[in-house]
PQR file of N, CA, C, O and H, with PARSE charges and radii, in Angstrom:
ATOM      1  N   MET A   1     -17.104  18.868 -14.755 -0.4000 1.5000
ATOM      2  CA  MET A   1     -17.451  19.521 -13.504 -0.0000 2.0000
ATOM      3  C   MET A   1     -16.816  18.775 -12.339  0.5500 1.7000
ATOM      4  O   MET A   1     -16.681  17.551 -12.358 -0.5500 1.4000
ATOM      5  N   SER A   2     -16.436  19.531 -11.343 -0.4000 1.5000
ATOM      6  CA  SER A   2     -15.877  18.886 -10.157 -0.0000 2.0000
ATOM      7  C   SER A   2     -16.985  18.640  -9.144  0.5500 1.7000
ATOM      8  O   SER A   2     -17.968  19.377  -9.069 -0.5500 1.4000
ATOM      9  H   SER A   2     -16.545  20.525 -11.327  0.4000 1.0000
ATOM     10  N   LYS A   3     -16.794  17.583  -8.372 -0.4000 1.5000
ATOM     11  CA  LYS A   3     -17.769  17.243  -7.341 -0.0000 2.0000
ATOM     12  C   LYS A   3     -17.578  18.163  -6.144  0.5500 1.7000
ATOM     13  O   LYS A   3     -16.444  18.484  -5.790 -0.5500 1.4000
ATOM     14  H   LYS A   3     -15.996  16.984  -8.433  0.4000 1.0000
ATOM     15  N   PRO A   4     -18.660  18.591  -5.521 -0.5600 1.5000
ATOM     16  CA  PRO A   4     -18.496  19.390  -4.307  0.2800 2.0000
ATOM     17  C   PRO A   4     -17.913  18.498  -3.207  0.5500 1.7000
ATOM     18  O   PRO A   4     -18.152  17.291  -3.197 -0.5500 1.4000
ATOM     19  N   PRO A   5     -17.155  19.083  -2.290 -0.5600 1.5000
ATOM     20  CA  PRO A   5     -16.576  18.257  -1.231  0.2800 2.0000
ATOM     21  C   PRO A   5     -17.679  17.613  -0.386  0.5500 1.7000
ATOM     22  O   PRO A   5     -18.693  18.241  -0.080 -0.5500 1.4000
ATOM     23  N   SER A   6     -17.463  16.373  -0.023 -0.4000 1.5000
ATOM     24  CA  SER A   6     -18.479  15.692   0.781 -0.0000 2.0000
ATOM     25  C   SER A   6     -18.359  16.144   2.233  0.5500 1.7000
ATOM     26  O   SER A   6     -17.266  16.424   2.727 -0.5500 1.4000
ATOM     27  H   SER A   6     -16.639  15.863  -0.271  0.4000 1.0000
ATOM     28  N   ARG A   7     -19.487  16.207   2.891 -0.4000 1.5000
ATOM     29  CA  ARG A   7     -19.504  16.615   4.291 -0.0000 2.0000
ATOM     30  C   ARG A   7     -19.251  15.401   5.166  0.5500 1.7000
ATOM     31  O   ARG A   7     -19.766  14.316   4.894 -0.5500 1.4000
ATOM     32  H   ARG A   7     -20.375  15.980   2.490  0.4000 1.0000
ATOM     33  N   PRO A   8     -18.464  15.576   6.208 -0.5600 1.5000
ATOM     34  CA  PRO A   8     -18.269  14.449   7.123  0.2800 2.0000
ATOM     35  C   PRO A   8     -19.571  14.178   7.877  0.5500 1.7000
ATOM     36  O   PRO A   8     -20.393  15.081   8.034 -0.5500 1.4000
ATOM     37  N   PRO A   9     -19.763  12.954   8.340 -0.5600 1.5000
ATOM     38  CA  PRO A   9     -20.993  12.671   9.086  0.2800 2.0000
ATOM     39  C   PRO A   9     -21.040  13.511  10.359  0.5500 1.7000
ATOM     40  O   PRO A   9     -20.008  13.824  10.953 -0.5500 1.4000
ATOM     41  N   ALA A  10     -22.238  13.864  10.759 -0.4000 1.5000
ATOM     42  CA  ALA A  10     -22.416  14.686  11.956 -0.0000 2.0000
ATOM     43  C   ALA A  10     -21.926  13.940  13.189  0.5500 1.7000
ATOM     44  O   ALA A  10     -22.099  12.726  13.305 -0.5500 1.4000
ATOM     45  H   ALA A  10     -23.076  13.610  10.277  0.4000 1.0000
ATOM     46  N   LEU A  11     -21.322  14.668  14.093 -0.4000 1.5000
ATOM     47  CA  LEU A  11     -20.863  14.074  15.345 -0.0000 2.0000
ATOM     48  C   LEU A  11     -22.055  13.835  16.260  0.5500 1.7000
ATOM     49  O   LEU A  11     -23.031  14.584  16.225 -0.5500 1.4000
ATOM     50  H   LEU A  11     -21.181  15.654  13.999  0.4000 1.0000
ATOM     51  N   LEU A  12     -21.975  12.809  17.064 -0.4000 1.5000
ATOM     52  CA  LEU A  12     -23.069  12.423  17.953 -0.0000 2.0000
ATOM     53  C   LEU A  12     -22.791  12.899  19.377  0.5500 1.7000
ATOM     54  O   LEU A  12     -21.641  12.945  19.814 -0.5500 1.4000
ATOM     55  H   LEU A  12     -21.182  12.201  17.093  0.4000 1.0000
ATOM     56  N   THR A  13     -23.844  13.247  20.085 -0.4000 1.5000
ATOM     57  CA  THR A  13     -23.718  13.582  21.495 -0.0000 2.0000
ATOM     58  C   THR A  13     -23.865  12.308  22.324  0.5500 1.7000
ATOM     59  O   THR A  13     -24.266  11.265  21.808 -0.5500 1.4000
ATOM     60  H   THR A  13     -24.778  13.209  19.730  0.4000 1.0000
ATOM     61  N   ILE A  14     -23.540  12.402  23.596 -0.4000 1.5000
ATOM     62  CA  ILE A  14     -23.705  11.249  24.485 -0.0000 2.0000
ATOM     63  C   ILE A  14     -25.171  10.814  24.534  0.5500 1.7000
ATOM     64  O   ILE A  14     -25.446   9.618  24.439 -0.5500 1.4000
ATOM     65  H   ILE A  14     -23.214  13.250  24.015  0.4000 1.0000
ATOM     66  N   PRO A  15     -26.128  11.748  24.679 -0.5600 1.5000
ATOM     67  CA  PRO A  15     -27.539  11.312  24.647  0.2800 2.0000
ATOM     68  C   PRO A  15     -27.939  10.666  23.319  0.5500 1.7000
ATOM     69  O   PRO A  15     -28.757   9.746  23.303 -0.5500 1.4000
ATOM     70  N   ASP A  16     -27.369  11.140  22.200 -0.4000 1.5000
ATOM     71  CA  ASP A  16     -27.656  10.517  20.891 -0.0000 2.0000
ATOM     72  C   ASP A  16     -27.247   9.043  20.903  0.5500 1.7000
ATOM     73  O   ASP A  16     -28.003   8.172  20.473 -0.5500 1.4000
ATOM     74  H   ASP A  16     -26.705  11.887  22.213  0.4000 1.0000
ATOM     75  N   VAL A  17     -26.042   8.783  21.402 -0.4000 1.5000
ATOM     76  CA  VAL A  17     -25.527   7.408  21.443 -0.0000 2.0000
ATOM     77  C   VAL A  17     -26.379   6.561  22.382  0.5500 1.7000
ATOM     78  O   VAL A  17     -26.719   5.423  22.058 -0.5500 1.4000
ATOM     79  H   VAL A  17     -25.428   9.491  21.751  0.4000 1.0000
ATOM     80  N   ALA A  18     -26.724   7.111  23.539 -0.4000 1.5000
ATOM     81  CA  ALA A  18     -27.556   6.375  24.498 -0.0000 2.0000
ATOM     82  C   ALA A  18     -28.901   6.007  23.878  0.5500 1.7000
ATOM     83  O   ALA A  18     -29.379   4.886  24.051 -0.5500 1.4000
ATOM     84  H   ALA A  18     -26.448   8.035  23.802  0.4000 1.0000
ATOM     85  N   ASP A  19     -29.509   6.942  23.161 -0.4000 1.5000
ATOM     86  CA  ASP A  19     -30.799   6.670  22.508 -0.0000 2.0000
ATOM     87  C   ASP A  19     -30.657   5.603  21.431  0.5500 1.7000
ATOM     88  O   ASP A  19     -31.480   4.691  21.350 -0.5500 1.4000
ATOM     89  H   ASP A  19     -29.121   7.853  23.020  0.4000 1.0000
ATOM     90  N   ARG A  20     -29.631   5.710  20.610 -0.4000 1.5000
ATOM     91  CA  ARG A  20     -29.430   4.730  19.528 -0.0000 2.0000
ATOM     92  C   ARG A  20     -29.231   3.323  20.065  0.5500 1.7000
ATOM     93  O   ARG A  20     -29.734   2.359  19.489 -0.5500 1.4000
ATOM     94  H   ARG A  20     -28.963   6.451  20.676  0.4000 1.0000
ATOM     95  N   LEU A  21     -28.498   3.199  21.168 -0.4000 1.5000
ATOM     96  CA  LEU A  21     -28.173   1.871  21.698 -0.0000 2.0000
ATOM     97  C   LEU A  21     -29.134   1.426  22.801  0.5500 1.7000
ATOM     98  O   LEU A  21     -29.021   0.317  23.323 -0.5500 1.4000
ATOM     99  H   LEU A  21     -28.089   3.983  21.637  0.4000 1.0000
ATOM    100  N   GLN A  22     -30.060   2.282  23.142 -0.4000 1.5000
ATOM    101  CA  GLN A  22     -31.046   2.006  24.187 -0.0000 2.0000
ATOM    102  C   GLN A  22     -30.370   1.626  25.498  0.5500 1.7000
ATOM    103  O   GLN A  22     -30.701   0.618  26.122 -0.5500 1.4000
ATOM    104  H   GLN A  22     -30.152   3.183  22.718  0.4000 1.0000
ATOM    105  N   VAL A  23     -29.413   2.463  25.897 -0.4000 1.5000
ATOM    106  CA  VAL A  23     -28.744   2.324  27.190 -0.0000 2.0000
ATOM    107  C   VAL A  23     -28.801   3.684  27.872  0.5500 1.7000
ATOM    108  O   VAL A  23     -29.212   4.675  27.268 -0.5500 1.4000
ATOM    109  H   VAL A  23     -29.145   3.282  25.390  0.4000 1.0000
ATOM    110  N   SER A  24     -28.390   3.721  29.127 -0.4000 1.5000
ATOM    111  CA  SER A  24     -28.425   4.986  29.847 -0.0000 2.0000
ATOM    112  C   SER A  24     -27.228   5.861  29.476  0.5500 1.7000
ATOM    113  O   SER A  24     -26.220   5.379  28.959 -0.5500 1.4000
ATOM    114  H   SER A  24     -28.056   2.916  29.617  0.4000 1.0000
ATOM    115  N   ILE A  25     -27.364   7.141  29.747 -0.4000 1.5000
ATOM    116  CA  ILE A  25     -26.273   8.078  29.526 -0.0000 2.0000
ATOM    117  C   ILE A  25     -25.081   7.695  30.408  0.5500 1.7000
ATOM    118  O   ILE A  25     -23.930   7.823  29.989 -0.5500 1.4000
ATOM    119  H   ILE A  25     -28.183   7.533  30.167  0.4000 1.0000
ATOM    120  N   LYS A  26     -25.355   7.229  31.619 -0.4000 1.5000
ATOM    121  CA  LYS A  26     -24.278   6.788  32.521 -0.0000 2.0000
ATOM    122  C   LYS A  26     -23.454   5.662  31.899  0.5500 1.7000
ATOM    123  O   LYS A  26     -22.230   5.637  32.027 -0.5500 1.4000
ATOM    124  H   LYS A  26     -26.289   7.124  31.959  0.4000 1.0000
ATOM    125  N   THR A  27     -24.122   4.747  31.234 -0.4000 1.5000
ATOM    126  CA  THR A  27     -23.426   3.630  30.592 -0.0000 2.0000
ATOM    127  C   THR A  27     -22.489   4.146  29.502  0.5500 1.7000
ATOM    128  O   THR A  27     -21.344   3.704  29.406 -0.5500 1.4000
ATOM    129  H   THR A  27     -25.116   4.767  31.130  0.4000 1.0000
ATOM    130  N   VAL A  28     -22.970   5.076  28.685 -0.4000 1.5000
ATOM    131  CA  VAL A  28     -22.135   5.643  27.624 -0.0000 2.0000
ATOM    132  C   VAL A  28     -20.935   6.349  28.247  0.5500 1.7000
ATOM    133  O   VAL A  28     -19.815   6.212  27.755 -0.5500 1.4000
ATOM    134  H   VAL A  28     -23.900   5.435  28.763  0.4000 1.0000
ATOM    135  N   ARG A  29     -21.153   7.096  29.316 -0.4000 1.5000
ATOM    136  CA  ARG A  29     -20.046   7.785  29.993 -0.0000 2.0000
ATOM    137  C   ARG A  29     -19.028   6.785  30.538  0.5500 1.7000
ATOM    138  O   ARG A  29     -17.826   7.045  30.492 -0.5500 1.4000
ATOM    139  H   ARG A  29     -22.063   7.207  29.716  0.4000 1.0000
ATOM    140  N   ARG A  30     -19.489   5.656  31.049 -0.4000 1.5000
ATOM    141  CA  ARG A  30     -18.567   4.622  31.548 -0.0000 2.0000
ATOM    142  C   ARG A  30     -17.698   4.080  30.422  0.5500 1.7000
ATOM    143  O   ARG A  30     -16.499   3.871  30.607 -0.5500 1.4000
ATOM    144  H   ARG A  30     -20.466   5.445  31.087  0.4000 1.0000
ATOM    145  N   TRP A  31     -18.299   3.851  29.252 -0.4000 1.5000
ATOM    146  CA  TRP A  31     -17.534   3.371  28.097 -0.0000 2.0000
ATOM    147  C   TRP A  31     -16.465   4.388  27.696  0.5500 1.7000
ATOM    148  O   TRP A  31     -15.353   4.021  27.316 -0.5500 1.4000
ATOM    149  H   TRP A  31     -19.273   4.021  29.102  0.4000 1.0000
ATOM    150  N   ILE A  32     -16.823   5.677  27.789 -0.4000 1.5000
ATOM    151  CA  ILE A  32     -15.866   6.732  27.440 -0.0000 2.0000
ATOM    152  C   ILE A  32     -14.721   6.780  28.449  0.5500 1.7000
ATOM    153  O   ILE A  32     -13.552   6.826  28.065 -0.5500 1.4000
ATOM    154  H   ILE A  32     -17.726   5.975  28.098  0.4000 1.0000
ATOM    155  N   VAL A  33     -15.055   6.769  29.733 -0.4000 1.5000
ATOM    156  CA  VAL A  33     -14.025   6.837  30.785 -0.0000 2.0000
ATOM    157  C   VAL A  33     -13.098   5.631  30.726  0.5500 1.7000
ATOM    158  O   VAL A  33     -11.897   5.763  30.965 -0.5500 1.4000
ATOM    159  H   VAL A  33     -16.004   6.731  30.045  0.4000 1.0000
ATOM    160  N   SER A  34     -13.639   4.458  30.411 -0.4000 1.5000
ATOM    161  CA  SER A  34     -12.816   3.247  30.338 -0.0000 2.0000
ATOM    162  C   SER A  34     -11.933   3.221  29.085  0.5500 1.7000
ATOM    163  O   SER A  34     -11.018   2.403  28.983 -0.5500 1.4000
ATOM    164  H   SER A  34     -14.614   4.351  30.217  0.4000 1.0000
ATOM    165  N   GLY A  35     -12.212   4.119  28.137 -0.4000 1.5000
ATOM    166  CA  GLY A  35     -11.426   4.166  26.908 -0.0000 2.0000
ATOM    167  C   GLY A  35     -11.958   3.265  25.809  0.5500 1.7000
ATOM    168  O   GLY A  35     -11.365   3.184  24.733 -0.5500 1.4000
ATOM    169  H   GLY A  35     -12.955   4.783  28.220  0.4000 1.0000
ATOM    170  N   ASP A  36     -13.068   2.588  26.064 -0.4000 1.5000
ATOM    171  CA  ASP A  36     -13.648   1.691  25.063 -0.0000 2.0000
ATOM    172  C   ASP A  36     -14.290   2.454  23.894  0.5500 1.7000
ATOM    173  O   ASP A  36     -14.281   1.981  22.757 -0.5500 1.4000
ATOM    174  H   ASP A  36     -13.550   2.654  26.938  0.4000 1.0000
ATOM    175  N   LEU A  37     -14.842   3.625  24.182 -0.4000 1.5000
ATOM    176  CA  LEU A  37     -15.516   4.428  23.155 -0.0000 2.0000
ATOM    177  C   LEU A  37     -14.749   5.740  22.986  0.5500 1.7000
ATOM    178  O   LEU A  37     -14.793   6.597  23.868 -0.5500 1.4000
ATOM    179  H   LEU A  37     -14.850   4.009  25.105  0.4000 1.0000
ATOM    180  N   PRO A  38     -14.042   5.904  21.854 -0.5600 1.5000
ATOM    181  CA  PRO A  38     -13.270   7.132  21.620  0.2800 2.0000
ATOM    182  C   PRO A  38     -14.188   8.343  21.442  0.5500 1.7000
ATOM    183  O   PRO A  38     -15.315   8.218  20.963 -0.5500 1.4000
ATOM    184  N   THR A  39     -13.693   9.500  21.829 -0.4000 1.5000
ATOM    185  CA  THR A  39     -14.459  10.735  21.709 -0.0000 2.0000
ATOM    186  C   THR A  39     -13.622  11.824  21.055  0.5500 1.7000
ATOM    187  O   THR A  39     -12.404  11.717  20.909 -0.5500 1.4000
ATOM    188  H   THR A  39     -12.777   9.601  22.218  0.4000 1.0000
ATOM    189  N   VAL A  40     -14.330  12.870  20.673 -0.4000 1.5000
ATOM    190  CA  VAL A  40     -13.708  14.090  20.161 -0.0000 2.0000
ATOM    191  C   VAL A  40     -14.152  15.201  21.095  0.5500 1.7000
ATOM    192  O   VAL A  40     -15.334  15.309  21.422 -0.5500 1.4000
ATOM    193  H   VAL A  40     -15.319  12.957  20.792  0.4000 1.0000
ATOM    194  N   ARG A  41     -13.210  16.025  21.524 -0.4000 1.5000
ATOM    195  CA  ARG A  41     -13.565  17.162  22.376 -0.0000 2.0000
ATOM    196  C   ARG A  41     -13.591  18.435  21.552  0.5500 1.7000
ATOM    197  O   ARG A  41     -12.651  18.733  20.815 -0.5500 1.4000
ATOM    198  H   ARG A  41     -12.250  15.938  21.259  0.4000 1.0000
ATOM    199  N   LEU A  42     -14.670  19.178  21.684 -0.4000 1.5000
ATOM    200  CA  LEU A  42     -14.803  20.487  21.055 -0.0000 2.0000
ATOM    201  C   LEU A  42     -14.989  21.488  22.195  0.5500 1.7000
ATOM    202  O   LEU A  42     -16.110  21.762  22.623 -0.5500 1.4000
ATOM    203  H   LEU A  42     -15.434  18.936  22.283  0.4000 1.0000
ATOM    204  N   GLY A  43     -13.880  22.021  22.670 -0.4000 1.5000
ATOM    205  CA  GLY A  43     -13.949  22.855  23.868 -0.0000 2.0000
ATOM    206  C   GLY A  43     -14.302  21.968  25.036  0.5500 1.7000
ATOM    207  O   GLY A  43     -13.574  21.022  25.339 -0.5500 1.4000
ATOM    208  H   GLY A  43     -12.969  21.798  22.322  0.4000 1.0000
ATOM    209  N   ARG A  44     -15.404  22.255  25.697 -0.4000 1.5000
ATOM    210  CA  ARG A  44     -15.844  21.437  26.829 -0.0000 2.0000
ATOM    211  C   ARG A  44     -16.854  20.369  26.423  0.5500 1.7000
ATOM    212  O   ARG A  44     -17.286  19.565  27.249 -0.5500 1.4000
ATOM    213  H   ARG A  44     -15.995  23.022  25.451  0.4000 1.0000
ATOM    214  N   GLN A  45     -17.223  20.367  25.161 -0.4000 1.5000
ATOM    215  CA  GLN A  45     -18.219  19.415  24.678 -0.0000 2.0000
ATOM    216  C   GLN A  45     -17.562  18.115  24.234  0.5500 1.7000
ATOM    217  O   GLN A  45     -16.464  18.111  23.678 -0.5500 1.4000
ATOM    218  H   GLN A  45     -16.873  21.020  24.489  0.4000 1.0000
ATOM    219  N   ILE A  46     -18.258  17.018  24.491 -0.4000 1.5000
ATOM    220  CA  ILE A  46     -17.780  15.697  24.073 -0.0000 2.0000
ATOM    221  C   ILE A  46     -18.687  15.205  22.954  0.5500 1.7000
ATOM    222  O   ILE A  46     -19.913  15.248  23.064 -0.5500 1.4000
ATOM    223  H   ILE A  46     -19.150  17.022  24.943  0.4000 1.0000
ATOM    224  N   ARG A  47     -18.065  14.736  21.876 -0.4000 1.5000
ATOM    225  CA  ARG A  47     -18.818  14.196  20.742 -0.0000 2.0000
ATOM    226  C   ARG A  47     -18.211  12.863  20.329  0.5500 1.7000
ATOM    227  O   ARG A  47     -17.035  12.595  20.574 -0.5500 1.4000
ATOM    228  H   ARG A  47     -17.070  14.701  21.787  0.4000 1.0000
ATOM    229  N   ILE A  48     -19.029  12.038  19.704 -0.4000 1.5000
ATOM    230  CA  ILE A  48     -18.589  10.719  19.237 -0.0000 2.0000
ATOM    231  C   ILE A  48     -18.748  10.693  17.718  0.5500 1.7000
ATOM    232  O   ILE A  48     -19.792  11.069  17.185 -0.5500 1.4000
ATOM    233  H   ILE A  48     -19.985  12.255  19.505  0.4000 1.0000
ATOM    234  N   GLN A  49     -17.702  10.246  17.032 -0.4000 1.5000
ATOM    235  CA  GLN A  49     -17.781  10.109  15.581 -0.0000 2.0000
ATOM    236  C   GLN A  49     -18.556   8.832  15.253  0.5500 1.7000
ATOM    237  O   GLN A  49     -18.331   7.798  15.882 -0.5500 1.4000
ATOM    238  H   GLN A  49     -16.854   9.940  17.464  0.4000 1.0000
ATOM    239  N   PRO A  50     -19.465   8.891  14.277 -0.5600 1.5000
ATOM    240  CA  PRO A  50     -20.232   7.695  13.915  0.2800 2.0000
ATOM    241  C   PRO A  50     -19.349   6.497  13.576  0.5500 1.7000
ATOM    242  O   PRO A  50     -19.699   5.365  13.912 -0.5500 1.4000
ATOM    243  N   LYS A  51     -18.207   6.726  12.915 -0.4000 1.5000
ATOM    244  CA  LYS A  51     -17.326   5.600  12.571 -0.0000 2.0000
ATOM    245  C   LYS A  51     -16.747   4.960  13.837  0.5500 1.7000
ATOM    246  O   LYS A  51     -16.557   3.744  13.880 -0.5500 1.4000
ATOM    247  H   LYS A  51     -17.923   7.645  12.642  0.4000 1.0000
ATOM    248  N   ASP A  52     -16.465   5.763  14.866 -0.4000 1.5000
ATOM    249  CA  ASP A  52     -15.958   5.210  16.126 -0.0000 2.0000
ATOM    250  C   ASP A  52     -17.035   4.388  16.830  0.5500 1.7000
ATOM    251  O   ASP A  52     -16.737   3.365  17.446 -0.5500 1.4000
ATOM    252  H   ASP A  52     -16.619   6.750  14.832  0.4000 1.0000
ATOM    253  N   LEU A  53     -18.287   4.838  16.736 -0.4000 1.5000
ATOM    254  CA  LEU A  53     -19.387   4.074  17.331 -0.0000 2.0000
ATOM    255  C   LEU A  53     -19.541   2.735  16.608  0.5500 1.7000
ATOM    256  O   LEU A  53     -19.753   1.706  17.250 -0.5500 1.4000
ATOM    257  H   LEU A  53     -18.529   5.669  16.235  0.4000 1.0000
ATOM    258  N   ASP A  54     -19.435   2.741  15.277 -0.4000 1.5000
ATOM    259  CA  ASP A  54     -19.523   1.490  14.506 -0.0000 2.0000
ATOM    260  C   ASP A  54     -18.431   0.517  14.913  0.5500 1.7000
ATOM    261  O   ASP A  54     -18.687  -0.673  15.100 -0.5500 1.4000
ATOM    262  H   ASP A  54     -19.263   3.576  14.755  0.4000 1.0000
ATOM    263  N   ILE A  55     -17.206   1.027  15.051 -0.4000 1.5000
ATOM    264  CA  ILE A  55     -16.084   0.174  15.458 -0.0000 2.0000
ATOM    265  C   ILE A  55     -16.323  -0.372  16.860  0.5500 1.7000
ATOM    266  O   ILE A  55     -16.077  -1.551  17.118 -0.5500 1.4000
ATOM    267  H   ILE A  55     -16.998   1.993  14.899  0.4000 1.0000
ATOM    268  N   PHE A  56     -16.793   0.462  17.749 -0.4000 1.5000
ATOM    269  CA  PHE A  56     -17.082   0.043  19.129 -0.0000 2.0000
ATOM    270  C   PHE A  56     -18.118  -1.086  19.154  0.5500 1.7000
ATOM    271  O   PHE A  56     -18.005  -2.019  19.949 -0.5500 1.4000
ATOM    272  H   PHE A  56     -16.993   1.419  17.539  0.4000 1.0000
ATOM    273  N   LEU A  57     -19.110  -0.996  18.295 -0.4000 1.5000
ATOM    274  CA  LEU A  57     -20.185  -1.996  18.288 -0.0000 2.0000
ATOM    275  C   LEU A  57     -19.733  -3.341  17.716  0.5500 1.7000
ATOM    276  O   LEU A  57     -20.370  -4.364  17.965 -0.5500 1.4000
ATOM    277  H   LEU A  57     -19.202  -0.238  17.650  0.4000 1.0000
ATOM    278  N   ARG A  58     -18.649  -3.346  16.959 -0.4000 1.5000
ATOM    279  CA  ARG A  58     -18.137  -4.607  16.395 -0.0000 2.0000
ATOM    280  C   ARG A  58     -17.319  -5.277  17.424  0.5500 1.7000
ATOM    281  O   ARG A  58     -16.782  -6.357  17.180 -0.5500 1.4000
ATOM    282  H   ARG A  58     -18.131  -2.514  16.757  0.4000 1.0000
TER
END
């Protein structure tokens, strides 16, 4: 039998990241604008990949 394809981890919103790191939404936005925290754009929405957040935290 073949394995079903694995699903990629869910993308995080800016409020999700702020809650996880216990910082303000403004702080997360500053990290994004400065280029420190990479994002993915889906139309007008901004999302953060969990792997990018892990790299940022290291």
